[in-house]
MIDOSE-1310 file (N, C-alpha, C; in nm, 2 decimals, decimal comma, always signed):
residues 298
mrli	-2,91/-0,87/+0,35/-2,76/-0,86/+0,40/-2,67/-0,97/+0,35; -2,51/-0,95/+0,41/-2,47/-1,07/+0,36/-2,37/-1,11/+0,44; -2,32/-1,23/+0,46/-2,19/-1,32/+0,57/-2,12/-1,34/+0,49; -1,96/-1,30/+0,52/-1,84/-1,31/+0,48/-1,77/-1,38/+0,58
nqsy	-1,67/-1,48/+0,51/-1,53/-1,50/+0,64/-1,43/-1,38/+0,64; -1,37/-1,38/+0,79/-1,25/-1,26/+0,80/-1,12/-1,34/+0,75; -1,07/-1,25/+0,68/-0,96/-1,30/+0,62/-0,83/-1,20/+0,68; -0,71/-1,18/+0,59/-0,62/-1,10/+0,60/-0,54/-1,14/+0,46
eicn	-0,46/-1,00/+0,44/-0,36/-1,02/+0,29/-0,21/-0,92/+0,34; -0,12/-1,04/+0,37/-0,02/-0,93/+0,40/+0,03/-0,86/+0,22; +0,07/-0,72/+0,32/+0,10/-0,65/+0,19/+0,21/-0,55/+0,20; +0,30/-0,58/+0,22/+0,42/-0,52/+0,27/+0,44/-0,40/+0,16
qtdf	+0,49/-0,27/+0,17/+0,56/-0,18/+0,07/+0,64/-0,24/-0,01; +0,72/-0,24/-0,11/+0,81/-0,30/-0,20/+0,89/-0,22/-0,21; +0,86/-0,08/-0,27/+0,91/+0,07/-0,33/+0,95/+0,13/-0,26; +1,09/+0,18/-0,22/+1,09/+0,29/-0,11/+1,17/+0,37/-0,20
smsg	+1,15/+0,41/-0,27/+1,18/+0,56/-0,33/+1,05/+0,60/-0,30; +1,07/+0,76/-0,34/+0,93/+0,82/-0,25/+0,81/+0,82/-0,34; +0,83/+0,83/-0,50/+0,72/+0,75/-0,57/+0,62/+0,67/-0,46; +0,67/+0,56/-0,41/+0,68/+0,39/-0,40/+0,64/+0,45/-0,26
iykh	+0,67/+0,53/-0,17/+0,66/+0,54/-0,05/+0,51/+0,57/-0,06; +0,49/+0,73/-0,14/+0,33/+0,80/-0,18/+0,24/+0,66/-0,19; +0,29/+0,61/-0,24/+0,20/+0,51/-0,33/+0,11/+0,40/-0,24; +0,19/+0,36/-0,15/+0,17/+0,28/-0,05/+0,12/+0,33/+0,11
iekc	+0,12/+0,48/+0,08/-0,01/+0,54/+0,19/-0,10/+0,56/+0,11; -0,14/+0,58/+0,00/-0,22/+0,63/-0,07/-0,34/+0,48/-0,06; -0,28/+0,34/-0,10/-0,32/+0,23/-0,07/-0,38/+0,23/+0,05; -0,28/+0,26/+0,15/-0,36/+0,19/+0,26/-0,48/+0,32/+0,35
trva	-0,41/+0,41/+0,27/-0,52/+0,55/+0,37/-0,69/+0,53/+0,27; -0,66/+0,46/+0,17/-0,80/+0,50/+0,12/-0,92/+0,42/+0,14; -0,87/+0,29/+0,19/-0,97/+0,21/+0,28/-1,03/+0,28/+0,41; -1,02/+0,37/+0,42/-1,12/+0,44/+0,55/-1,22/+0,50/+0,46
ykse	-1,25/+0,53/+0,36/-1,34/+0,60/+0,26/-1,39/+0,51/+0,14; -1,33/+0,36/+0,14/-1,34/+0,27/+0,04/-1,35/+0,36/-0,09; -1,23/+0,40/-0,14/-1,21/+0,48/-0,24/-1,09/+0,44/-0,33; -1,09/+0,32/-0,28/-0,95/+0,23/-0,43/-0,98/+0,22/-0,51
dkit	-1,12/+0,28/-0,61/-1,14/+0,29/-0,73/-1,08/+0,34/-0,79; -1,05/+0,49/-0,68/-1,00/+0,61/-0,73/-0,87/+0,63/-0,76; -0,80/+0,55/-0,74/-0,65/+0,48/-0,74/-0,56/+0,49/-0,90; -0,50/+0,56/-0,94/-0,45/+0,58/-1,05/-0,31/+0,58/-1,11
edsa	-0,24/+0,59/-1,16/-0,07/+0,53/-1,14/-0,01/+0,68/-1,13; -0,10/+0,74/-1,10/-0,02/+0,87/-1,08/-0,09/+1,00/-1,01; -0,20/+0,94/-0,94/-0,27/+1,02/-0,82/-0,24/+1,00/-0,69; -0,11/+0,95/-0,69/-0,04/+0,92/-0,50/-0,02/+1,05/-0,44
asfi	+0,07/+1,15/-0,53/+0,14/+1,28/-0,50/+0,03/+1,38/-0,47; -0,08/+1,40/-0,49/-0,17/+1,49/-0,51/-0,24/+1,45/-0,39; -0,28/+1,31/-0,38/-0,35/+1,25/-0,25/-0,28/+1,30/-0,12; -0,18/+1,25/-0,13/-0,07/+1,28/-0,02/-0,06/+1,45/+0,00
dkll	-0,05/+1,48/-0,07/-0,03/+1,68/-0,07/-0,17/+1,73/+0,01; -0,32/+1,66/-0,02/-0,37/+1,68/+0,04/-0,43/+1,66/+0,19; -0,38/+1,54/+0,24/-0,32/+1,50/+0,35/-0,30/+1,58/+0,48; -0,22/+1,59/+0,36/-0,09/+1,72/+0,41/-0,12/+1,86/+0,43
kmkh	-0,20/+1,95/+0,35/-0,24/+2,03/+0,41/-0,39/+2,06/+0,49; -0,43/+1,91/+0,51/-0,53/+1,86/+0,62/-0,50/+1,84/+0,78; -0,34/+1,83/+0,78/-0,27/+1,84/+0,86/-0,34/+1,67/+0,90; -0,37/+1,57/+0,84/-0,42/+1,46/+0,87/-0,28/+1,36/+0,88
lapm	-0,24/+1,33/+0,96/-0,07/+1,30/+0,93/-0,05/+1,15/+0,96; -0,15/+1,10/+1,01/-0,16/+0,98/+1,08/-0,12/+0,85/+0,99; -0,20/+0,89/+0,84/-0,17/+0,79/+0,71/+0,00/+0,79/+0,69; +0,03/+0,87/+0,75/+0,20/+0,90/+0,66/+0,25/+0,77/+0,74
efgt	+0,23/+0,74/+0,85/+0,33/+0,66/+0,92/+0,31/+0,52/+0,86; +0,23/+0,50/+0,73/+0,24/+0,36/+0,65/+0,33/+0,35/+0,52; +0,42/+0,47/+0,57/+0,52/+0,46/+0,47/+0,68/+0,45/+0,51; +0,71/+0,33/+0,49/+0,80/+0,32/+0,58/+1,00/+0,38/+0,46
ihfk	+1,07/+0,45/+0,52/+1,13/+0,53/+0,46/+1,25/+0,48/+0,51; +1,40/+0,45/+0,43/+1,49/+0,42/+0,49/+1,62/+0,57/+0,45; +1,70/+0,58/+0,55/+1,82/+0,63/+0,52/+1,91/+0,57/+0,61; +2,07/+0,61/+0,56/+2,18/+0,53/+0,60/+2,27/+0,63/+0,58
iptt	+2,30/+0,66/+0,72/+2,44/+0,78/+0,75/+2,56/+0,70/+0,83; +2,70/+0,80/+0,79/+2,78/+0,73/+0,84/+2,80/+0,72/+0,99; +2,83/+0,61/+1,03/+2,88/+0,58/+1,18/+2,95/+0,70/+1,20; +3,03/+0,78/+1,17/+3,10/+0,91/+1,22/+3,04/+1,03/+1,25
llkt	+2,89/+1,00/+1,19/+2,78/+1,08/+1,20/+2,71/+1,06/+1,32; +2,70/+0,92/+1,40/+2,58/+0,85/+1,44/+2,55/+0,95/+1,58; +2,65/+0,99/+1,65/+2,66/+1,04/+1,74/+2,63/+1,15/+1,77; +2,65/+1,27/+1,67/+2,56/+1,39/+1,66/+2,47/+1,38/+1,63
faed	+2,39/+1,27/+1,54/+2,30/+1,25/+1,48/+2,16/+1,21/+1,63; +2,23/+1,15/+1,69/+2,14/+1,12/+1,82/+2,13/+1,22/+1,93; +2,26/+1,30/+1,92/+2,22/+1,42/+2,06/+2,13/+1,48/+1,96; +2,12/+1,51/+1,80/+1,99/+1,61/+1,79/+1,85/+1,54/+1,78
lifc	+1,87/+1,40/+1,77/+1,75/+1,35/+1,81/+1,65/+1,35/+1,90; +1,78/+1,32/+2,03/+1,76/+1,36/+2,14/+1,71/+1,49/+2,18; +1,76/+1,59/+2,14/+1,75/+1,73/+2,21/+1,62/+1,83/+2,06; +1,55/+1,74/+1,97/+1,42/+1,76/+1,92/+1,32/+1,67/+1,97
nlyn	+1,37/+1,61/+2,06/+1,23/+1,53/+2,11/+1,17/+1,43/+2,05; +1,30/+1,39/+1,93/+1,26/+1,31/+1,81/+1,31/+1,14/+1,83; +1,33/+1,13/+1,95/+1,45/+0,95/+1,97/+1,30/+0,88/+2,01; +1,31/+0,79/+1,93/+1,16/+0,73/+1,99/+1,22/+0,60/+1,89
vewi	+1,21/+0,48/+2,00/+1,22/+0,33/+1,96/+1,14/+0,29/+1,89; +1,00/+0,32/+1,89/+0,89/+0,26/+1,90/+0,88/+0,31/+1,70; +0,95/+0,42/+1,71/+0,90/+0,50/+1,57/+1,06/+0,50/+1,46; +1,16/+0,43/+1,53/+1,27/+0,50/+1,43/+1,40/+0,38/+1,51
kckt	+1,41/+0,25/+1,40/+1,52/+0,21/+1,48/+1,65/+0,14/+1,38; +1,75/+0,15/+1,40/+1,86/+0,10/+1,37/+1,94/-0,01/+1,35; +2,06/-0,08/+1,26/+2,14/-0,14/+1,28/+2,25/-0,11/+1,22; +2,36/-0,12/+1,28/+2,49/-0,07/+1,24/+2,53/-0,16/+1,16
vdny	+2,62/-0,13/+1,05/+2,72/-0,25/+1,00/+2,82/-0,21/+0,96; +2,92/-0,18/+0,96/+3,08/-0,15/+0,90/+3,05/-0,05/+0,97; +3,12/+0,06/+0,89/+3,11/+0,21/+0,88/+2,96/+0,28/+0,86; +2,86/+0,20/+0,86/+2,72/+0,25/+0,78/+2,62/+0,25/+0,93
ayft	+2,53/+0,33/+0,96/+2,42/+0,31/+1,02/+2,28/+0,29/+0,93; +2,19/+0,20/+0,94/+2,12/+0,17/+0,84/+1,97/+0,21/+0,93; +1,90/+0,29/+0,89/+1,77/+0,37/+0,98/+1,64/+0,33/+0,89; +1,56/+0,29/+0,96/+1,42/+0,24/+0,96/+1,33/+0,36/+0,99
tnyr	+1,23/+0,45/+0,95/+1,11/+0,50/+1,05/+1,05/+0,49/+0,92; +0,88/+0,57/+0,98/+0,81/+0,59/+0,89/+0,78/+0,75/+0,84; +0,69/+0,76/+0,71/+0,74/+0,84/+0,67/+0,64/+1,01/+0,74; +0,59/+0,95/+0,81/+0,57/+1,06/+0,93/+0,67/+1,16/+0,99
hwle	+0,76/+1,03/+1,06/+0,87/+1,10/+1,16/+0,97/+1,14/+1,05; +0,98/+1,09/+0,95/+1,08/+1,13/+0,86/+1,06/+1,28/+0,81; +0,88/+1,33/+0,84/+0,87/+1,46/+0,81/+0,98/+1,59/+0,90; +0,90/+1,49/+1,04/+1,00/+1,62/+1,10/+1,12/+1,55/+1,17
lekk	+1,18/+1,47/+1,09/+1,32/+1,52/+1,09/+1,37/+1,59/+1,00; +1,28/+1,61/+0,82/+1,35/+1,66/+0,80/+1,37/+1,84/+0,85; +1,18/+1,84/+0,94/+1,24/+2,01/+0,97/+1,32/+2,01/+1,05; +1,33/+1,94/+1,17/+1,44/+1,95/+1,28/+1,56/+1,92/+1,27
vsyv	+1,62/+1,80/+1,21/+1,71/+1,73/+1,15/+1,76/+1,77/+1,02; +1,72/+1,85/+0,95/+1,71/+1,86/+0,80/+1,85/+1,79/+0,75; +1,99/+1,80/+0,75/+2,06/+1,76/+0,72/+2,08/+1,59/+0,65; +1,92/+1,56/+0,72/+1,91/+1,42/+0,71/+1,90/+1,36/+0,61
reyf	+1,81/+1,45/+0,51/+1,80/+1,46/+0,38/+1,88/+1,41/+0,26; +2,02/+1,41/+0,29/+2,10/+1,38/+0,18/+2,12/+1,24/+0,20; +2,09/+1,15/+0,30/+2,09/+1,01/+0,36/+1,99/+0,95/+0,32; +1,87/+1,02/+0,24/+1,77/+0,93/+0,25/+1,83/+0,84/+0,11
dskd	+1,79/+0,70/+0,16/+1,83/+0,56/+0,06/+1,66/+0,52/+0,03; +1,65/+0,50/-0,10/+1,56/+0,42/-0,19/+1,55/+0,30/-0,21; +1,64/+0,25/-0,16/+1,71/+0,07/-0,19/+1,67/+0,01/-0,07; +1,68/-0,11/-0,05/+1,64/-0,16/+0,05/+1,74/-0,33/+0,02
neyy	+1,78/-0,33/+0,18/+1,85/-0,47/+0,18/+1,82/-0,55/+0,31; +1,96/-0,62/+0,36/+1,89/-0,74/+0,47/+1,95/-0,60/+0,61; +1,99/-0,50/+0,57/+2,04/-0,40/+0,69/+1,93/-0,35/+0,79; +1,83/-0,30/+0,71/+1,71/-0,22/+0,73/+1,64/-0,29/+0,85
pkry	+1,63/-0,26/+0,95/+1,51/-0,29/+1,02/+1,36/-0,28/+0,96; +1,31/-0,41/+0,96/+1,17/-0,40/+0,86/+1,03/-0,38/+0,94; +0,94/-0,33/+0,91/+0,81/-0,30/+0,89/+0,79/-0,39/+0,80; +0,64/-0,42/+0,82/+0,51/-0,52/+0,80/+0,43/-0,44/+0,78
tvkl	+0,31/-0,45/+0,65/+0,19/-0,42/+0,67/+0,09/-0,54/+0,62; -0,02/-0,57/+0,70/-0,11/-0,60/+0,68/-0,25/-0,53/+0,70; -0,32/-0,61/+0,58/-0,49/-0,57/+0,56/-0,58/-0,67/+0,63; -0,68/-0,66/+0,72/-0,75/-0,72/+0,80/-0,87/-0,70/+0,73
itnr	-0,97/-0,80/+0,73/-1,12/-0,81/+0,71/-1,17/-0,85/+0,80; -1,23/-0,79/+0,91/-1,31/-0,85/+1,02/-1,41/-0,81/+1,10; -1,44/-0,82/+1,21/-1,51/-0,78/+1,28/-1,52/-0,65/+1,31; -1,59/-0,57/+1,40/-1,57/-0,48/+1,47/-1,53/-0,51/+1,58
avsh	-1,56/-0,61/+1,68/-1,48/-0,66/+1,82/-1,38/-0,64/+1,79; -1,33/-0,76/+1,70/-1,17/-0,79/+1,70/-1,13/-0,66/+1,66; -1,16/-0,57/+1,54/-1,07/-0,42/+1,52/-1,05/-0,37/+1,68; -1,17/-0,35/+1,75/-1,13/-0,26/+1,89/-1,01/-0,34/+1,95
evvr	-0,97/-0,45/+1,96/-0,89/-0,53/+2,00/-0,74/-0,51/+1,95; -0,77/-0,53/+1,80/-0,60/-0,50/+1,75/-0,57/-0,38/+1,76; -0,67/-0,26/+1,76/-0,63/-0,13/+1,76/-0,56/-0,06/+1,93; -0,57/-0,15/+1,95/-0,47/-0,16/+2,11/-0,37/-0,16/+2,10
hrtm	-0,30/-0,28/+1,99/-0,14/-0,25/+1,95/-0,12/-0,12/+1,97; -0,07/+0,01/+2,02/-0,03/+0,12/+2,00/+0,11/+0,13/+1,98; +0,15/+0,03/+1,94/+0,32/+0,05/+1,88/+0,32/+0,03/+1,72; +0,15/+0,01/+1,70/+0,19/+0,03/+1,58/+0,06/+0,14/+1,51
sfiq	+0,11/+0,11/+1,35/+0,02/+0,21/+1,28/-0,11/+0,13/+1,23; -0,22/+0,24/+1,23/-0,39/+0,15/+1,22/-0,41/+0,31/+1,11; -0,49/+0,22/+1,01/-0,58/+0,30/+0,96/-0,71/+0,19/+0,89; -0,85/+0,24/+0,93/-0,96/+0,14/+0,89/-1,11/+0,23/+0,80
esqr	-1,16/+0,11/+0,79/-1,26/+0,13/+0,72/-1,37/+0,27/+0,85; -1,40/+0,33/+0,77/-1,45/+0,43/+0,81/-1,62/+0,45/+0,83; -1,71/+0,45/+0,95/-1,83/+0,45/+0,92/-1,86/+0,57/+0,95; -1,81/+0,62/+0,98/-1,86/+0,77/+0,95/-1,92/+0,86/+0,84
ycny	-1,82/+0,81/+0,72/-1,80/+0,81/+0,61/-1,88/+0,71/+0,48; -1,87/+0,57/+0,53/-1,90/+0,54/+0,44/-2,06/+0,46/+0,47; -2,15/+0,50/+0,35/-2,26/+0,49/+0,33/-2,31/+0,36/+0,29; -2,34/+0,26/+0,34/-2,39/+0,13/+0,36/-2,47/+0,10/+0,24
nkdk	-2,57/+0,23/+0,22/-2,69/+0,23/+0,14/-2,68/+0,26/+0,02; -2,53/+0,24/-0,05/-2,53/+0,31/-0,18/-2,52/+0,21/-0,25; -2,46/+0,18/-0,38/-2,48/+0,10/-0,49/-2,30/+0,04/-0,48; -2,17/+0,12/-0,39/-2,08/+0,04/-0,41/-2,08/-0,07/-0,33
fnne	-2,14/-0,05/-0,21/-2,17/-0,14/-0,08/-2,28/-0,24/-0,14; -2,27/-0,26/-0,24/-2,43/-0,35/-0,34/-2,60/-0,32/-0,19; -2,57/-0,17/-0,17/-2,68/-0,16/-0,09/-2,73/-0,25/+0,04; -2,64/-0,31/+0,12/-2,65/-0,33/+0,18/-2,51/-0,34/+0,33
ityi	-2,58/-0,43/+0,42/-2,46/-0,41/+0,48/-2,38/-0,58/+0,52; -2,24/-0,56/+0,54/-2,20/-0,75/+0,50/-2,14/-0,74/+0,63; -2,16/-0,87/+0,72/-2,16/-0,86/+0,83/-2,06/-1,01/+0,84; -1,98/-1,03/+0,92/-1,86/-1,11/+0,98/-1,93/-1,26/+1,05
kpcw	-1,89/-1,41/+0,96/-1,96/-1,48/+1,03/-1,83/-1,53/+1,12; -1,95/-1,55/+1,23/-1,85/-1,59/+1,32/-1,75/-1,76/+1,33; -1,63/-1,77/+1,35/-1,60/-1,89/+1,36/-1,65/-2,01/+1,41; -1,73/-1,99/+1,48/-1,80/-2,09/+1,55/-1,94/-2,12/+1,50
ldip	-1,98/-2,07/+1,42/-2,09/-2,10/+1,33/-2,07/-2,23/+1,19; -2,15/-2,30/+1,24/-2,11/-2,39/+1,07/-2,23/-2,36/+0,99; -2,25/-2,22/+0,96/-2,33/-2,17/+0,86/-2,27/-2,14/+0,71; -2,33/-2,15/+0,59/-2,29/-2,08/+0,49/-2,26/-1,93/+0,46
tghy	-2,17/-1,90/+0,42/-2,18/-1,76/+0,39/-2,20/-1,72/+0,26; -2,29/-1,61/+0,24/-2,31/-1,54/+0,13/-2,46/-1,45/+0,15; -2,56/-1,43/+0,07/-2,65/-1,33/+0,08/-2,81/-1,44/+0,21; -2,79/-1,34/+0,28/-2,95/-1,41/+0,37/-3,03/-1,30/+0,34
tywd	-3,18/-1,37/+0,31/-3,29/-1,30/+0,34/-3,39/-1,40/+0,35; -3,48/-1,30/+0,46/-3,61/-1,40/+0,49/-3,68/-1,41/+0,38; -3,74/-1,54/+0,34/-3,89/-1,56/+0,23/-3,91/-1,67/+0,26; -4,06/-1,70/+0,28/-4,13/-1,77/+0,30/-4,06/-1,86/+0,40
gdwc	-4,01/-1,85/+0,52/-4,03/-1,90/+0,62/-3,86/-1,96/+0,63; -3,78/-1,93/+0,57/-3,61/-1,97/+0,54/-3,56/-1,85/+0,52; -3,40/-1,87/+0,56/-3,32/-1,77/+0,54/-3,26/-1,81/+0,36; -3,28/-1,73/+0,31/-3,22/-1,73/+0,16/-3,12/-1,68/+0,10
didk	-3,04/-1,76/+0,02/-2,93/-1,66/-0,09/-3,04/-1,65/-0,19; -3,10/-1,54/-0,21/-3,12/-1,50/-0,38/-3,04/-1,53/-0,47; -2,95/-1,44/-0,43/-2,81/-1,46/-0,54/-2,76/-1,60/-0,59; -2,82/-1,74/-0,51/-2,78/-1,80/-0,60/-2,91/-1,90/-0,61
mkiq	-3,03/-1,89/-0,53/-3,11/-1,92/-0,58/-3,14/-2,06/-0,47; -3,10/-2,08/-0,32/-3,08/-2,18/-0,24/-3,12/-2,11/-0,09; -3,14/-2,22/-0,03/-3,18/-2,18/+0,13/-3,06/-2,23/+0,23; -3,02/-2,10/+0,26/-2,90/-2,12/+0,38/-2,97/-2,14/+0,48
lpeg	-3,02/-2,15/+0,52/-3,09/-2,19/+0,70/-3,23/-2,21/+0,69; -3,30/-2,30/+0,70/-3,43/-2,35/+0,73/-3,51/-2,27/+0,85; -3,58/-2,16/+0,89/-3,60/-2,11/+0,98/-3,65/-2,26/+1,13; -3,59/-2,18/+1,22/-3,65/-2,31/+1,35/-3,58/-2,41/+1,38
ehkd	-3,48/-2,47/+1,31/-3,40/-2,54/+1,33/-3,29/-2,54/+1,41; -3,26/-2,40/+1,41/-3,09/-2,42/+1,50/-3,16/-2,24/+1,55; -3,25/-2,22/+1,71/-3,30/-2,09/+1,73/-3,20/-1,98/+1,82; -3,07/-2,08/+1,83/-2,98/-1,93/+1,87/-2,93/-1,86/+1,78
idaf	-2,88/-1,95/+1,68/-2,85/-1,90/+1,50/-2,97/-1,81/+1,45; -3,07/-1,85/+1,42/-3,20/-1,77/+1,34/-3,23/-1,64/+1,52; -3,17/-1,63/+1,61/-3,23/-1,54/+1,65/-3,02/-1,47/+1,64; -2,95/-1,50/+1,59/-2,83/-1,41/+1,56/-2,86/-1,34/+1,41
lwtl	-2,94/-1,39/+1,34/-2,96/-1,35/+1,19/-3,07/-1,27/+1,21; -3,16/-1,29/+1,29/-3,28/-1,15/+1,28/-3,18/-1,04/+1,34; -3,12/-1,02/+1,44/-3,01/-0,90/+1,47/-2,95/-0,83/+1,38; -2,86/-0,89/+1,31/-2,82/-0,86/+1,19/-2,95/-0,78/+1,12
nnae	-3,04/-0,86/+1,02/-3,11/-0,81/+0,98/-3,24/-0,69/+1,03; -3,20/-0,72/+1,13/-3,31/-0,58/+1,23/-3,24/-0,49/+1,16; -3,09/-0,47/+1,22/-2,97/-0,39/+1,20/-2,97/-0,27/+1,07; -2,98/-0,39/+0,99/-2,95/-0,29/+0,87/-3,07/-0,27/+0,82
thyt	-3,19/-0,33/+0,85/-3,37/-0,27/+0,80/-3,35/-0,10/+0,89; -3,32/-0,13/+1,01/-3,32/+0,01/+1,10/-3,21/+0,09/+1,02; -3,10/+0,05/+0,98/-2,93/+0,14/+0,93/-3,02/+0,25/+0,80; -3,10/+0,13/+0,73/-3,13/+0,20/+0,59/-3,29/+0,29/+0,60
llin	-3,31/+0,24/+0,72/-3,48/+0,29/+0,76/-3,37/+0,48/+0,78; -3,28/+0,48/+0,89/-3,20/+0,59/+0,94/-3,18/+0,71/+0,84; -3,11/+0,59/+0,73/-3,05/+0,67/+0,63/-3,14/+0,74/+0,51; -3,22/+0,63/+0,49/-3,37/+0,66/+0,42/-3,42/+0,83/+0,47
sgwk	-3,41/+0,84/+0,61/-3,43/+0,95/+0,66/-3,40/+1,09/+0,69; -3,25/+1,07/+0,64/-3,19/+1,23/+0,62/-3,06/+1,21/+0,70; -3,09/+1,09/+0,85/-2,98/+1,05/+0,88/-2,82/+1,04/+0,81; -2,70/+1,09/+0,83/-2,57/+1,07/+0,78/-2,55/+0,97/+0,86
pqqa	-2,45/+0,92/+0,73/-2,34/+0,76/+0,79/-2,32/+0,80/+0,92; -2,22/+0,87/+0,98/-2,21/+0,87/+1,11/-2,29/+0,85/+1,21; -2,44/+0,91/+1,22/-2,52/+0,88/+1,29/-2,60/+0,78/+1,28; -2,61/+0,74/+1,13/-2,71/+0,57/+1,15/-2,61/+0,46/+1,21
rvvl	-2,50/+0,49/+1,19/-2,40/+0,40/+1,24/-2,38/+0,35/+1,36; -2,48/+0,45/+1,44/-2,49/+0,37/+1,63/-2,60/+0,27/+1,63; -2,69/+0,22/+1,52/-2,76/+0,07/+1,53/-2,69/-0,05/+1,45; -2,59/-0,03/+1,44/-2,47/-0,17/+1,37/-2,42/-0,19/+1,50
pnst	-2,43/-0,36/+1,48/-2,35/-0,47/+1,56/-2,23/-0,44/+1,56; -2,11/-0,49/+1,67/-2,02/-0,56/+1,60/-1,97/-0,63/+1,56; -2,07/-0,76/+1,48/-2,06/-0,83/+1,39/-2,02/-0,75/+1,24; -2,03/-0,64/+1,20/-2,02/-0,53/+1,11/-1,89/-0,55/+1,03
ktel	-1,93/-0,58/+0,91/-1,81/-0,61/+0,88/-1,70/-0,49/+0,88; -1,54/-0,45/+0,91/-1,45/-0,39/+0,88/-1,35/-0,42/+0,81; -1,25/-0,34/+0,75/-1,13/-0,34/+0,68/-1,05/-0,23/+0,73; -0,89/-0,26/+0,75/-0,81/-0,19/+0,81/-0,71/-0,27/+0,76
ymcg	-0,59/-0,20/+0,83/-0,43/-0,20/+0,75/-0,36/-0,15/+0,88; -0,29/-0,23/+0,93/-0,17/-0,24/+1,08/-0,09/-0,26/+1,00; +0,09/-0,19/+1,06/+0,23/-0,18/+1,03/+0,24/-0,12/+1,15; +0,39/-0,21/+1,11/+0,47/-0,18/+1,23/+0,63/-0,27/+1,25
fkea	+0,72/-0,23/+1,32/+0,82/-0,33/+1,30/+0,81/-0,43/+1,34; +0,93/-0,56/+1,35/+0,93/-0,69/+1,35/+0,84/-0,70/+1,53; +0,94/-0,60/+1,59/+0,93/-0,68/+1,72/+0,78/-0,65/+1,78; +0,70/-0,54/+1,72/+0,58/-0,51/+1,71/+0,48/-0,60/+1,68
wghf	+0,47/-0,66/+1,55/+0,41/-0,77/+1,54/+0,47/-0,92/+1,66; +0,62/-0,91/+1,69/+0,61/-1,02/+1,73/+0,51/-1,02/+1,88; +0,52/-0,89/+1,96/+0,42/-0,90/+2,06/+0,29/-0,95/+2,05; +0,24/-0,88/+1,87/+0,10/-0,91/+1,87/+0,08/-1,05/+1,86
felr	+0,12/-1,14/+1,82/+0,13/-1,24/+1,84/+0,16/-1,33/+1,92; +0,23/-1,28/+2,06/+0,26/-1,34/+2,20/+0,12/-1,33/+2,27; +0,03/-1,21/+2,23/-0,01/-1,18/+2,30/-0,18/-1,26/+2,21; -0,22/-1,27/+2,10/-0,33/-1,32/+2,03/-0,30/-1,43/+1,98
dnkv	-0,21/-1,49/+1,93/-0,19/-1,61/+1,90/-0,20/-1,75/+2,02; -0,34/-1,71/+2,06/-0,31/-1,82/+2,16/-0,48/-1,86/+2,21; -0,48/-1,93/+2,24/-0,64/-2,02/+2,27/-0,74/-1,95/+2,35; -0,66/-1,89/+2,45/-0,75/-1,78/+2,54/-0,80/-1,67/+2,51
vdpq	-0,75/-1,64/+2,40/-0,84/-1,56/+2,36/-0,97/-1,52/+2,28; -1,04/-1,40/+2,26/-1,14/-1,43/+2,19/-1,09/-1,54/+2,07; -1,22/-1,63/+2,04/-1,19/-1,74/+1,87/-1,22/-1,67/+1,80; -1,26/-1,57/+1,75/-1,27/-1,49/+1,66/-1,11/-1,40/+1,65
mydl	-1,07/-1,37/+1,75/-0,96/-1,30/+1,70/-0,81/-1,44/+1,70; -0,85/-1,53/+1,76/-0,77/-1,63/+1,76/-0,80/-1,68/+1,61; -0,90/-1,71/+1,56/-0,92/-1,77/+1,41/-0,80/-1,71/+1,30; -0,83/-1,54/+1,35/-0,73/-1,44/+1,23/-0,60/-1,47/+1,27
ahpm	-0,57/-1,48/+1,40/-0,43/-1,43/+1,45/-0,34/-1,59/+1,44; -0,41/-1,71/+1,44/-0,31/-1,82/+1,44/-0,25/-1,82/+1,28; -0,34/-1,84/+1,14/-0,27/-1,85/+1,06/-0,21/-1,75/+0,98; -0,21/-1,59/+1,05/-0,15/-1,51/+1,04/+0,00/-1,49/+1,05
hqdf	+0,03/-1,53/+1,21/+0,14/-1,54/+1,27/+0,24/-1,73/+1,17; +0,14/-1,81/+1,12/+0,23/-1,93/+1,06/+0,27/-1,87/+0,92; +0,18/-1,76/+0,87/+0,25/-1,70/+0,75/+0,38/-1,63/+0,78; +0,42/-1,53/+0,90/+0,50/-1,46/+0,90/+0,62/-1,57/+0,97
innk	+0,60/-1,65/+1,02/+0,70/-1,75/+1,06/+0,77/-1,82/+0,93; +0,66/-1,84/+0,81/+0,70/-1,95/+0,70/+0,76/-1,83/+0,63; +0,73/-1,66/+0,60/+0,79/-1,59/+0,51/+0,91/-1,55/+0,63; +0,96/-1,61/+0,71/+1,11/-1,52/+0,81/+1,09/-1,41/+0,83
yl	+0,96/-1,35/+0,85/+0,96/-1,21/+0,94/+0,99/-1,17/+1,03; +0,97/-1,33/+1,13/+0,99/-1,29/+1,27/+1,15/-1,37/+1,31
């Protein structure tokens, strides 16, 4: 088994052409299957087409799309949105400047717009500027407990590493379970194997933790070790990953992307960058919040 620190990466979409939208969706979506190695320069379009044929629409929310319409059309457009049940302030935002209204939405909502308010197609804008309301994407590497809290922010979009499809007994996962080190434990990251009375990192040929010095940490490590052992046993007995995952604890590493408008992120940090929350959540949210402030996203 392996212990790592949790982390995050701000990875906003920078290309607002249709090609750029597809590539960003593919990048985020492949985390579910941990198939990022299959991304090529021209793989995005066929990947998106496959998702659409499967009616797997949630990943489309990760594509940020802009369109710009004349203010003379704004009243008619607003009425059409309401009539078609497409008016949703969490999915579509607008800023009016001079003679134009600058709209930002996600690709899933755009697909509905194209079907029901088809004239919107001619106003698609592949450019970006300060007028368009902003959406931000962050990749999180954390534990399952924190991810359960993160996905409660329902005005955001999420896609997460799937324990249904990821078989941690495969070479691509180094045939091991990776866990997130609790931020309150002062122990090394790295590989942990119990050998000759100690917890050792075989990769680096060093002792990580002598057995018996910290009974609480020792119990924690044995819990993780036993979960990995039984997961492997079940997989080798013919269980599928979606069945064997029932023995995995909340400390199991997961990767997920989350995306939302500036306002949704502001609400997220208001609730999560607070010392009364789960310390593991605070350890993740606090530095991320500072990055958002430093980058003037909020």
